[in-house]
N, C-alpha and C positions, 0 to 999 in steps of 0.2 A: 956064773950061770947056774940056774937051778937044775937039780937032777930030776929025772922023771918022777921019782917018788915025791919030791918036794912039790912039783907042779901038780901032781894028783891030789896031794893033801890040801894044797891051796885052792884047787878047783872045788873041792868039797866045801871048803869054808867060804868061798867067795862066789859061788854060782849066782848069776844074775837072776833077778826076778822081774816080773812085768812092771814093777814100780821103779826100777833103776833107770837113771837117765840114759845110759848107753843103750840099754835094751829098747827103750822108747824111741831113741833116735834111729836105731837100726831097723825097727819095725815100721817106721813111718817114712823112710826114704822113698822118694818118688820113682816111678818107672818100672815097677814089677808087682806081680801078685805074690805076696809073701807066702801064703799057704802054710803058715806055721811060724816058728820063731827062728831067729838066726842061729846057726850052728855054734857060734861063739858064746851064746847065752849060757851054755853049760860048762864053760871054761873059766879059769882064773883070768880076769881081764889083763893082768900083768903079762901073761903069755904073749900078748899082742903088741907089747912095747919093749922089745929087746934093746939092751944097751948096744952101742957100736961094737962090732966084732962077735956078737953072740949069734953066730950063724945057725947053730943047732936049734936055738930057741925060735929064731925066725922061721926056720924050716918046719918046726912043729906047729907054729901058728898058721903057716900057709897050708899045712896039711888039713887043718880043721876047716879052712875056707873052701877046699876043693868041692865038697858036696853041699855047700850052703845054698839054700834057695834064694837068698838075696845077694849073692856075690856080685853080680853085675851092678846093682844099685849101690852097693857098698863101695866098690872101687870108683864108681862115678862120683859119689859124694867126696871121696878122698881126693880125687883129681880136681874137683871144683874148689875145695876148701883148704887144700894144702895141709892136711892133718899129718901128725906123726904116727909112727907105728905101722903095723901090718893091717891093711884094710883090703878086703876083697881078694885076698891071696897075693897082694903085692906089697913090696917094701917101699920106703920113701925113695930110694935110689931107682927102683924100677918105675915108679910113677914119674920121677923127673925125666927119665929116658922116654917115657910115653909122651910127655909134654914136648920134649925136643923133637921127637919124630913127627908129632902133630904139627908143630910150627914149620918144620922143614917141608912137610907135605903141602901145607897151605902156601908156603912161599913159592914152591915149584908150580903149583896150580894156577 
């Protein structure tokens, strides 16, 4: 797991620009008025893809998502497309649980 200093150093070296694919994806997700750029655009993209067991890294990524203006659209995209990593402040496990809860709710209805 990277230390805070390593993450900060990588962030400076790897900040997203408007020309990066991930930035373009995040700013074109449907369903919200973005009003700016995603909070993760100023972070090292690796922060959002922790290895299994890297709880602190996942927590740090989720912390970035808390105030993001496109958080809802981001997690919706992740739910629809089954992507890996932290999206919209949720981990893959959390999104799997969201899917299970949704299927259960639909089965009961």
